[in-house]
C-alpha positions as CSV (number, residue, x, y, z in Angstrom):
1,M,34.9,64.7,27.6
2,T,34.2,63.3,31.2
3,E,31.0,65.2,32.1
4,P,27.8,63.5,31.6
5,V,25.3,64.8,28.9
6,H,21.4,64.9,30.0
7,S,18.5,65.3,27.5
8,S,16.7,67.4,30.0
9,I,19.7,70.0,30.2
10,V,18.0,71.9,27.2
11,R,14.5,73.3,26.8
12,E,13.7,75.3,24.0
13,G,17.3,76.1,22.9
14,Q,18.2,77.2,26.3
15,C,20.3,75.3,29.0
16,A,17.9,74.5,31.9
17,Q,19.9,74.3,34.9
18,P,22.9,75.1,35.4
19,S,23.2,77.9,32.8
20,I,25.4,76.3,30.6
21,C,25.3,72.9,28.6
22,P,27.3,71.0,26.0
23,L,26.9,72.5,22.3
24,S,25.6,69.1,21.3
25,C,22.3,69.7,23.2
26,V,21.5,73.1,22.0
27,R,18.8,73.6,19.4
28,A,20.0,74.5,15.7
29,G,20.0,78.4,15.1
30,T,20.9,79.4,18.4
31,V,23.5,81.6,18.9
32,V,25.9,80.7,22.0
33,C,28.8,82.1,24.0
34,I,31.5,79.3,24.7
35,K,32.0,79.0,28.3
36,R,34.6,76.0,28.8
37,L,36.4,73.4,26.8
38,S,36.4,70.2,28.7
39,A,38.8,67.8,26.6
40,P,42.4,66.7,26.7
41,A,44.8,69.7,26.4
42,E,45.5,68.7,22.8
43,I,42.0,68.7,21.7
44,K,41.7,71.9,23.5
45,E,44.3,73.5,21.6
46,R,43.3,72.7,18.3
47,L,39.8,74.0,19.0
48,R,41.1,77.0,20.0
49,E,43.2,77.2,16.8
50,M,39.7,76.7,14.7
51,G,38.4,79.5,16.6
52,F,36.3,77.6,19.5
53,C,37.6,79.8,22.1
54,E,36.4,80.6,25.8
55,E,33.9,83.7,25.4
56,Q,33.7,83.2,21.6
57,E,30.1,83.7,20.2
58,I,29.1,81.0,17.5
59,K,26.1,79.9,15.9
60,L,24.9,76.4,15.9
61,L,23.7,76.1,12.1
62,S,23.0,72.5,12.1
63,S,22.8,69.4,14.6
64,N,22.0,66.5,12.0
65,G,24.8,63.8,12.9
66,S,27.7,66.4,12.9
67,L,27.5,69.9,14.3
68,I,27.9,72.9,11.7
69,C,28.8,75.8,13.3
70,Q,29.4,79.3,12.3
71,V,32.9,80.6,13.8
72,C,34.6,83.8,12.9
73,N,32.7,84.2,9.9
74,A,33.5,80.7,8.7
75,R,31.5,77.6,8.8
76,L,33.1,74.5,10.8
77,G,31.9,70.8,11.3
78,I,32.5,68.9,14.1
79,S,31.3,65.7,15.6
80,A,28.6,65.5,18.2
81,K,30.9,63.8,20.6
82,L,33.4,66.8,20.5
83,G,30.2,69.0,21.0
84,D,29.7,67.3,24.4
85,A,33.0,68.8,25.2
86,I,32.0,72.3,24.5
87,F,30.1,74.0,27.2
88,V,27.9,76.9,25.9
89,E,25.6,79.5,27.3
90,P,22.9,79.9,24.8
91,L,22.2,83.8,23.8
92,P,18.8,82.9,22.2
93,H,18.0,86.8,21.5
94,R,21.3,87.5,19.9
95,R,22.4,87.3,16.2
96,L,26.1,87.2,15.0
97,K,27.7,90.3,13.6
98,A,28.3,90.0,9.7
99,A,31.8,91.5,9.0
């Protein structure tokens, strides 16, 4: 969680430059693809156990205080601080497939 978060990194639900940004900066309702976890090893392991894996598509449902995400047909809540460590690429024109 050492990388800085800039408020100008996201514009209209999409990352500005570069193409990835922290999950905590994405607009609610956006489908994203996880590209990198930037956290200590034990936190990365736990995130992966919960479904927050690299190349996993998730949808950010809410970002009011904590982040509520649809991951593998489940809704999971994480802190915004933890969301700073999950780097994603928004896929704004994608919808998650219902199982």
